[in-house]
C-alpha positions as CSV (number, residue, x, y, z in Angstrom):
1,M,24.0,-18.2,-14.5
2,K,22.8,-20.5,-17.2
3,R,19.6,-18.4,-17.6
4,I,21.6,-14.8,-18.1
5,L,24.1,-16.3,-20.3
6,L,21.3,-17.5,-22.6
7,Y,19.6,-14.1,-22.7
8,L,22.5,-12.4,-23.1
9,S,23.2,-14.6,-26.0
10,L,20.2,-14.0,-27.6
11,I,20.0,-10.4,-27.3
12,S,23.6,-9.8,-28.7
13,P,22.8,-9.8,-32.5
14,I,21.5,-6.7,-34.2
15,L,18.1,-7.2,-35.0
16,S,15.6,-5.2,-37.3
17,S,14.6,-1.9,-35.8
18,H,11.1,-2.4,-37.1
19,A,10.1,-6.0,-36.0
20,L,9.6,-8.2,-32.8
21,E,12.2,-10.7,-32.7
22,T,11.9,-13.1,-30.3
23,E,12.8,-16.5,-31.8
24,G,14.6,-18.5,-29.5
25,F,13.1,-17.8,-26.3
26,Q,10.9,-20.4,-25.0
27,P,8.9,-20.7,-21.6
28,D,9.6,-23.7,-19.6
29,E,5.8,-24.6,-18.8
30,S,2.3,-23.4,-19.5
31,F,-0.9,-23.1,-17.7
32,V,-4.3,-22.7,-18.5
33,Y,-5.5,-20.1,-16.1
34,K,-8.9,-19.3,-17.5
35,T,-11.5,-20.9,-20.1
36,V,-14.2,-19.0,-21.4
37,G,-16.5,-21.0,-23.8
38,E,-13.8,-22.8,-25.9
39,T,-11.4,-20.5,-25.7
40,K,-8.7,-21.6,-23.0
41,L,-5.9,-18.8,-21.9
42,K,-2.7,-20.0,-20.8
43,L,0.1,-18.4,-18.9
44,H,3.6,-19.1,-20.2
45,V,6.4,-19.3,-17.4
46,F,10.0,-19.0,-17.1
47,Y,11.6,-20.3,-14.1
48,P,14.7,-19.6,-12.2
49,E,17.5,-21.9,-12.8
50,N,17.2,-25.2,-10.6
51,H,13.7,-23.4,-9.3
52,N,12.1,-25.3,-6.5
53,P,8.1,-25.5,-6.2
54,S,8.3,-25.0,-2.5
55,G,10.1,-21.5,-2.9
56,Q,8.6,-18.2,-2.3
57,R,10.0,-16.4,-5.3
58,P,8.4,-13.1,-6.3
59,A,6.5,-13.3,-9.7
60,I,5.5,-11.2,-12.5
61,V,2.9,-11.4,-15.3
62,F,3.2,-9.3,-18.5
63,F,0.7,-8.3,-21.2
64,F,1.1,-8.0,-24.8
65,G,0.6,-5.0,-26.8
66,G,-1.7,-4.8,-29.8
67,G,-4.5,-2.4,-29.4
68,W,-6.7,-4.6,-27.6
69,V,-6.8,-6.0,-31.2
70,S,-3.9,-8.5,-31.7
71,G,-0.7,-9.4,-30.5
72,S,1.3,-12.0,-28.5
73,P,2.6,-13.1,-25.5
74,S,6.1,-13.8,-27.1
75,Q,6.7,-10.1,-27.1
76,F,7.4,-10.2,-23.4
77,Y,9.4,-13.5,-23.6
78,P,12.8,-11.7,-23.3
79,H,11.9,-9.9,-20.4
80,C,10.9,-13.1,-18.7
81,E,13.7,-14.6,-19.4
82,Y,15.9,-12.1,-18.2
83,L,13.7,-11.6,-14.8
84,A,13.9,-15.6,-14.4
85,S,17.7,-15.4,-14.8
86,R,17.6,-12.8,-11.8
87,G,15.3,-15.2,-9.6
88,M,12.0,-14.2,-10.4
89,V,9.3,-16.6,-12.1
90,A,8.3,-14.5,-14.8
91,M,5.1,-15.1,-17.1
92,S,3.6,-13.9,-20.2
93,A,-0.2,-14.0,-20.5
94,E,-2.4,-14.7,-23.3
95,Y,-5.8,-12.9,-23.1
96,R,-8.7,-12.2,-25.1
97,V,-8.5,-9.6,-28.2
98,R,-10.7,-8.3,-31.1
99,S,-9.3,-9.9,-33.9
100,R,-9.5,-13.7,-32.2
101,H,-12.5,-13.3,-29.7
102,Q,-14.4,-10.4,-31.1
103,T,-14.1,-8.8,-27.8
104,T,-13.9,-5.2,-26.1
105,P,-11.1,-3.8,-23.8
106,Q,-13.4,-4.8,-20.9
107,E,-12.6,-8.5,-21.3
108,C,-9.2,-7.5,-21.8
109,V,-9.0,-6.1,-18.1
110,K,-11.2,-9.1,-17.0
111,D,-8.4,-11.4,-18.3
112,G,-5.4,-9.4,-16.8
113,K,-7.6,-9.6,-13.3
114,S,-7.8,-13.1,-13.9
115,A,-4.5,-14.0,-14.3
116,V,-2.9,-12.0,-11.3
117,R,-5.7,-13.7,-9.3
118,W,-5.0,-17.1,-10.6
119,I,-1.2,-16.6,-10.0
120,K,-2.2,-16.0,-6.0
121,Q,-4.4,-18.7,-6.0
122,H,-1.8,-21.2,-7.4
123,A,1.2,-19.7,-5.7
124,D,2.0,-23.3,-4.5
125,K,2.1,-24.7,-7.7
126,L,4.4,-22.0,-9.3
127,G,6.8,-21.7,-6.2
128,V,6.0,-17.9,-5.7
129,D,5.2,-15.6,-3.0
130,P,1.1,-14.7,-3.4
131,E,2.0,-11.6,-1.7
132,R,4.8,-10.4,-4.1
133,V,3.0,-10.7,-7.6
134,L,3.6,-7.9,-9.8
135,A,2.3,-7.0,-13.3
136,G,3.8,-5.5,-16.4
137,G,2.8,-4.8,-20.2
138,G,2.9,-2.4,-23.1
139,S,1.0,-0.2,-24.8
140,A,-2.9,-1.8,-24.6
141,G,-1.0,-4.7,-22.5
142,G,0.1,-1.9,-20.4
143,H,-3.6,-0.5,-19.9
144,V,-4.2,-4.1,-18.8
145,A,-1.6,-4.1,-16.7
146,A,-2.2,-0.9,-15.2
147,A,-6.1,-1.7,-14.8
148,T,-5.2,-4.3,-12.7
149,G,-3.5,-2.0,-10.3
150,T,-6.2,0.9,-10.3
151,V,-9.6,0.2,-11.5
152,E,-12.4,-1.2,-9.5
153,G,-14.5,-3.8,-10.9
154,F,-14.3,-6.0,-14.4
155,E,-14.1,-9.0,-12.6
156,E,-14.9,-12.3,-13.8
157,E,-18.2,-13.8,-12.8
158,G,-17.4,-16.9,-10.6
159,E,-14.1,-16.1,-9.4
160,E,-13.2,-15.9,-6.0
161,L,-12.9,-12.1,-5.6
162,A,-11.7,-12.8,-2.0
163,V,-8.3,-12.9,-3.4
164,S,-7.3,-9.6,-5.0
165,S,-6.4,-9.2,-8.2
166,R,-4.4,-6.0,-7.4
167,P,-0.4,-6.2,-8.1
168,E,2.2,-4.9,-5.9
169,A,4.0,-3.0,-8.5
170,L,3.5,-2.3,-12.1
171,L,6.2,-1.9,-14.9
172,L,4.6,-0.2,-17.9
173,F,6.4,0.4,-21.2
174,N,4.4,3.3,-23.3
175,P,1.1,2.4,-21.9
176,V,-2.3,3.4,-22.7
177,Y,-3.6,4.7,-19.3
178,D,-5.9,7.8,-20.3
179,N,-9.2,6.5,-22.1
180,G,-10.7,9.9,-21.4
181,P,-12.0,11.8,-24.2
182,N,-8.7,13.4,-25.6
183,G,-6.8,10.3,-24.3
184,C,-6.2,6.8,-26.6
185,G,-8.8,4.6,-27.5
186,H,-11.7,6.6,-26.2
187,E,-14.0,5.3,-29.0
188,R,-14.0,1.7,-27.8
189,V,-14.5,2.6,-24.4
190,K,-16.5,5.5,-24.4
191,D,-19.6,4.3,-22.7
192,Y,-17.6,3.3,-19.6
193,W,-14.4,5.0,-19.9
194,E,-14.3,6.5,-16.6
195,A,-14.5,3.4,-14.7
196,I,-12.0,1.7,-17.0
197,S,-9.3,4.8,-17.5
198,P,-6.4,4.0,-15.1
199,M,-5.7,7.7,-15.0
200,H,-8.9,8.2,-13.9
201,N,-9.0,5.8,-10.9
202,I,-5.4,6.5,-9.3
203,S,-6.1,6.0,-5.6
204,E,-3.9,5.5,-2.2
205,G,-3.7,2.0,-3.1
206,T,-2.2,2.1,-6.6
207,P,1.1,0.4,-6.3
208,P,4.6,1.8,-7.3
209,T,4.8,2.2,-10.9
210,L,7.5,2.1,-13.4
211,V,6.9,3.7,-17.1
212,F,9.0,4.2,-20.3
213,F,8.0,6.3,-23.0
214,G,9.4,7.6,-26.1
215,T,8.7,11.2,-26.7
216,R,8.0,10.8,-30.6
217,D,5.5,8.1,-29.5
218,K,2.7,8.9,-32.3
219,L,0.0,6.4,-30.8
220,V,0.1,7.3,-27.0
221,P,0.3,11.1,-26.3
222,V,3.4,11.4,-23.9
223,A,1.7,14.0,-22.1
224,T,-0.4,11.3,-20.4
225,A,2.7,9.9,-18.8
226,K,3.6,13.0,-17.2
227,A,0.0,13.6,-16.1
228,Y,-0.3,10.1,-14.6
229,Q,3.1,10.8,-12.8
230,E,1.9,14.2,-11.4
231,R,-1.5,12.6,-10.1
232,M,0.6,9.8,-8.5
233,E,2.8,12.0,-6.5
234,A,0.2,14.1,-5.5
235,L,-1.1,11.2,-3.7
236,G,2.5,10.5,-2.1
237,L,2.8,7.5,-4.7
238,R,5.8,6.5,-6.3
239,S,5.8,6.8,-10.1
240,D,9.3,6.5,-12.0
241,L,8.8,7.8,-15.6
242,H,11.6,7.5,-18.0
243,L,11.4,9.5,-21.3
244,Y,13.6,8.7,-24.2
245,Q,14.3,11.4,-26.8
246,D,12.6,11.3,-30.0
247,E,12.1,7.4,-29.8
248,P,8.6,6.0,-31.0
249,H,6.0,3.8,-29.9
250,G,7.7,0.4,-29.4
251,F,11.2,1.5,-28.6
252,F,11.5,-0.8,-25.8
253,N,10.8,-4.3,-27.7
254,H,13.6,-6.7,-28.1
255,G,16.3,-5.9,-30.9
256,R,15.6,-2.0,-30.5
257,K,18.3,0.2,-29.6
258,Y,16.9,1.1,-25.7
259,H,15.9,-2.5,-25.1
260,D,18.9,-2.9,-23.0
261,D,18.5,0.4,-21.1
262,T,14.9,0.0,-20.2
263,I,15.8,-3.7,-18.9
264,Q,18.7,-2.0,-16.7
265,K,16.0,0.3,-15.5
266,M,13.6,-2.1,-14.8
267,D,16.2,-4.3,-12.7
268,Q,17.1,-1.0,-10.9
269,F,13.6,-0.6,-9.9
270,L,12.8,-4.1,-8.8
271,V,16.0,-3.9,-6.7
272,S,14.8,-0.8,-5.2
273,L,11.4,-2.5,-4.1
274,D,13.6,-5.5,-2.7
275,Y,12.1,-8.2,-5.3
276,L,15.8,-8.9,-6.6
277,E,19.1,-8.7,-5.0
278,P,21.6,-6.2,-6.1
279,Q,24.2,-6.9,-8.6
280,P,26.0,-5.5,-11.4
281,Y,24.2,-5.3,-14.6
282,A,25.4,-7.4,-17.2
283,K,24.9,-5.2,-20.3
284,S,24.7,-7.2,-23.6
285,N,27.1,-6.6,-26.6
């Protein structure tokens, strides 16, 4: 109860519609999940109230947006806080980006897969069920999350590949998932776009997916969301798409008009998959 009251108290104020406002949300613990050279990448973890490490909670890891160039894991701290209040172990991951590590989208995807795998390998430490690990993200972070659930390869050398890096469900917020010639970010991945584009790697093993998009998104074509849904449904896979009329890229972020609504629909999706217990959604003021 304390978790959800804290969450509601933090999202109640009217915040700027143009800035990410996540001050006040703090993880309970952080772990280094991967070391590359001198770079240490962390998972920032939010636990349910009175969490017991011997528990078998469902878990989720989020990946921030920023065009594979920049960004901060704090973007998804509000989502983590909320899901922890509902009983999940929720995490927001650091991953390598060009501005800080001179990397390409390949390394971003590798880090995403490493994060999912690390959570499964350390399920006992985290108190989670390794068979119920989910992934989510926004924009380029949505690409990272979607790639963990679709593309083959892009695994970090030396990791235990017998442990799957594929999550059980995906929560995607205006994601980049078409890297084809007419898609988003093609120039950065043009030499290997077919291998890294989630749109072009949907298979029968792709997990159930929830997607949010604004119809006035000028960075990621909304048509890709509809095409992705059609390809998923053609294989008999679940793909829930929610379109928000006249909303721009990033409309879902904390402090924006439809943040609460996307949180509610996220909750409903997770209830439908039995990752959360049903309960009336407590909307913020």
